[in-house]
C-alpha positions as CSV (number, residue, x, y, z in Angstrom):
1,X,-9.1,20.0,1.0
2,X,-6.8,22.3,3.0
3,X,-3.0,21.9,2.3
4,X,-1.5,19.3,4.7
5,X,1.2,20.4,7.0
6,X,4.3,18.5,5.8
7,X,8.2,18.5,6.0
8,X,10.7,16.7,3.9
9,X,13.4,15.3,6.2
10,X,17.1,14.7,5.5
11,X,17.1,11.2,7.0
12,X,18.6,8.4,4.9
13,X,15.8,6.0,5.7
14,X,12.6,5.5,7.8
15,X,13.7,4.6,11.4
16,X,11.9,2.0,13.6
17,X,11.0,4.9,15.9
18,X,9.4,6.8,13.2
19,X,7.5,3.7,12.0
20,X,6.3,3.2,15.6
21,X,5.1,6.7,16.1
22,X,3.3,6.6,12.8
23,X,1.5,3.4,13.8
24,X,0.4,4.9,17.2
25,X,-1.1,7.9,15.2
26,X,-3.1,5.6,12.9
27,X,-4.3,3.6,16.0
28,X,-5.4,6.8,17.7
29,X,-7.0,8.6,14.8
30,X,-8.0,5.6,12.5
31,X,-11.6,6.9,12.0
32,X,-10.4,10.4,11.1
33,X,-7.8,9.1,8.7
34,X,-10.2,6.7,7.0
35,X,-12.8,9.4,6.5
36,X,-10.4,12.2,5.3
37,X,-8.0,10.0,3.2
38,X,-9.3,6.6,2.4
39,X,-13.0,7.0,1.8
40,X,-12.8,10.5,0.5
41,X,-14.8,10.6,-2.7
42,X,-11.9,12.2,-4.6
43,X,-9.5,9.5,-3.5
44,X,-11.9,6.8,-4.4
45,X,-12.2,8.1,-8.0
46,X,-8.4,8.2,-8.3
47,X,-8.0,4.8,-6.8
48,X,-10.5,3.3,-9.2
49,X,-8.6,4.9,-12.1
50,X,-4.9,4.2,-11.1
51,X,-5.3,1.2,-8.9
52,X,-8.3,-1.1,-9.3
53,X,-8.8,-0.9,-13.1
54,X,-5.3,-1.8,-14.0
55,X,-5.2,-4.4,-11.3
56,X,-8.5,-6.0,-12.8
57,X,-7.0,-5.9,-16.3
58,X,-4.0,-8.0,-15.4
59,X,-5.2,-10.2,-12.6
60,X,-6.7,-13.7,-13.0
61,X,-10.5,-13.3,-12.8
62,X,-11.9,-14.4,-9.5
63,X,-8.4,-15.1,-8.1
64,X,-7.1,-15.3,-4.6
65,X,-5.7,-11.8,-3.6
66,X,-3.5,-10.7,-0.7
67,X,-4.3,-7.1,0.1
68,X,-1.1,-6.1,1.9
69,X,-1.6,-3.1,4.3
70,X,-5.3,-3.2,3.7
71,X,-5.7,-0.1,6.0
72,X,-9.4,0.5,6.6
73,X,-10.7,-1.9,3.9
74,X,-11.5,0.5,1.0
75,X,-9.6,-1.4,-1.6
76,X,-10.4,-4.8,-0.2
77,X,-14.1,-3.9,-0.5
78,X,-13.5,-2.8,-4.2
79,X,-11.6,-5.9,-5.2
80,X,-14.2,-8.1,-3.5
81,X,-16.9,-6.5,-5.5
82,X,-15.0,-7.3,-8.6
83,X,-15.1,-10.9,-7.8
84,X,-11.8,-11.5,-6.1
85,X,-11.3,-13.7,-3.1
86,X,-9.3,-11.5,-0.7
87,X,-7.3,-11.6,2.5
88,X,-6.5,-8.3,4.2
89,X,-3.4,-8.0,6.2
90,X,-2.4,-4.8,8.2
91,X,-0.6,-3.9,11.4
92,X,-2.5,-0.9,12.7
93,X,-5.1,-2.2,15.1
94,X,-7.2,0.9,14.8
95,X,-7.3,0.8,11.1
96,X,-8.2,-3.0,11.1
97,X,-11.1,-2.1,13.5
98,X,-12.3,0.4,10.9
99,X,-11.9,-2.2,8.2
100,X,-14.0,-4.6,10.1
101,X,-16.7,-1.9,10.8
102,X,-16.7,-0.8,7.2
103,X,-16.5,-4.0,5.3
104,X,-18.9,-6.5,7.1
105,X,-17.8,-10.1,6.4
106,X,-14.3,-9.2,5.4
107,X,-11.4,-11.4,6.3
108,X,-8.6,-9.4,7.9
109,X,-5.6,-10.3,10.1
110,X,-3.1,-8.2,12.0
111,X,0.5,-9.0,11.0
112,X,3.6,-7.1,10.3
113,X,3.9,-7.4,6.4
114,X,7.7,-7.7,6.8
115,X,7.2,-11.1,8.5
116,X,4.2,-12.7,6.5
117,X,3.7,-16.4,7.4
118,X,2.3,-17.7,3.9
119,X,3.5,-20.7,1.9
120,X,5.0,-20.4,-1.5
121,X,2.5,-20.0,-4.4
122,X,-0.3,-19.1,-2.2
123,X,-1.9,-16.2,-4.1
124,X,-2.8,-15.2,-7.8
125,X,-2.2,-11.5,-7.0
126,X,-0.8,-9.2,-4.3
127,X,-2.3,-5.8,-4.0
128,X,0.2,-3.6,-2.1
129,X,-1.0,0.0,-2.2
130,X,0.8,2.8,-0.3
131,X,3.7,0.7,1.0
132,X,4.9,3.9,2.7
133,X,5.7,2.5,6.2
134,X,8.3,0.0,5.1
135,X,11.9,1.3,5.4
136,X,13.9,1.1,2.3
137,X,16.4,-1.3,3.8
138,X,13.5,-3.8,4.1
139,X,11.7,-3.4,0.8
140,X,13.8,-5.6,-1.2
141,X,13.3,-8.7,1.0
142,X,9.6,-8.0,1.1
143,X,9.4,-7.9,-2.6
144,X,11.2,-11.2,-2.8
145,X,8.7,-12.6,-0.3
146,X,5.9,-11.4,-2.5
147,X,7.4,-13.2,-5.5
148,X,7.6,-16.4,-3.5
149,X,4.0,-16.1,-2.3
150,X,2.6,-15.6,-6.0
151,X,1.8,-18.5,-8.2
152,X,3.3,-18.6,-11.7
153,X,1.6,-15.9,-13.8
154,X,0.6,-14.0,-10.7
155,X,0.7,-10.2,-10.5
156,X,1.9,-7.6,-7.9
157,X,0.3,-4.2,-7.8
158,X,2.6,-1.9,-5.9
159,X,2.3,2.0,-5.1
160,X,5.0,4.1,-3.4
161,X,5.3,7.9,-2.9
162,X,7.8,9.9,-5.1
163,X,10.2,12.5,-3.8
164,X,13.8,13.7,-3.9
165,X,14.2,13.2,-0.2
166,X,13.9,9.9,1.6
167,X,11.4,10.6,4.4
168,X,8.2,12.8,4.6
169,X,6.6,14.0,7.8
170,X,2.9,14.8,7.8
171,X,1.3,16.6,10.8
172,X,-2.4,16.5,10.0
173,X,-4.0,14.0,12.4
174,X,-3.0,15.0,15.8
175,X,0.2,12.8,15.8
176,X,3.1,12.4,13.4
177,X,3.0,10.3,10.3
178,X,6.2,9.5,8.5
179,X,6.4,8.1,4.9
180,X,9.3,6.7,2.9
181,X,10.0,8.4,-0.4
182,X,11.4,6.9,-3.5
183,X,12.7,7.8,-7.0
184,X,10.9,6.2,-9.9
185,X,13.9,4.3,-11.3
186,X,14.8,3.2,-7.7
187,X,11.4,1.4,-7.5
188,X,11.6,-0.2,-10.8
189,X,15.0,-1.6,-10.1
190,X,14.1,-3.0,-6.9
191,X,11.1,-4.8,-8.4
192,X,13.0,-6.2,-11.3
193,X,15.8,-7.4,-9.0
194,X,13.1,-9.3,-7.0
195,X,12.3,-11.4,-10.1
196,X,9.3,-9.6,-11.5
197,X,8.7,-8.4,-15.0
198,X,7.1,-4.9,-15.3
199,X,3.9,-4.8,-17.3
200,X,2.3,-1.5,-16.4
201,X,3.2,1.8,-14.7
202,X,1.8,5.2,-14.0
203,X,2.3,8.4,-11.9
204,X,-0.9,9.7,-10.3
205,X,-1.7,12.8,-8.0
206,X,-2.2,12.8,-4.4
207,X,-5.5,13.6,-2.9
208,X,-3.8,16.7,-1.6
209,X,-1.9,18.2,-4.7
210,X,0.7,19.9,-2.4
211,X,2.0,16.4,-1.4
212,X,4.3,14.0,-3.3
213,X,2.8,12.1,-6.2
214,X,2.3,8.3,-6.3
215,X,4.2,5.8,-8.6
216,X,2.1,2.7,-9.3
217,X,3.2,-0.4,-11.1
218,X,2.0,-3.9,-12.0
219,X,4.7,-6.6,-12.2
220,X,4.2,-10.3,-13.2
221,X,5.9,-13.4,-12.0
222,X,6.7,-15.4,-15.0
């Protein structure tokens, strides 16, 4: 893979304009993104190691799982194949079209993950990979919602990008993509303040090694 054009920005947080521009890029170039980043064989191997296996280890077998920001359905498919009953939620129309095309029979809905309509204790697990389009100012409230949506003993898988700045701009798809960046301790503090107990964590490489690493964790609702 060629190095991805990218710039670290001095912004304090992801703006709504940046989030909207990113969504437009995903909508316009959904198939290219899915092929290059999501269904890339290298990415799939890393996801199996750092995402799927740990999730399966801690999740209730056959449980009901919310796949938050399901993108083009890659991880939805992997979790379904492991026996979980999944619901995929995403906000990019283009990526959801890809998910429906690539995962026949999958159950997907279009919804801003910052305003999910679920009842308390609806899920045994929440799988929230690559929550990079949620501004930091909204992440705490979102994590508290996740805690409410989980049944007692349920688990949250969460992955975010690491960086010393707060916003990353990627220029590889024909349109801008902005990502929120975090420090490791910042992530753990947010999760614990939302009522979760950390049970697993790991740092993993990006598919493009020139880009920031991922920090993944599993947290439990006691």
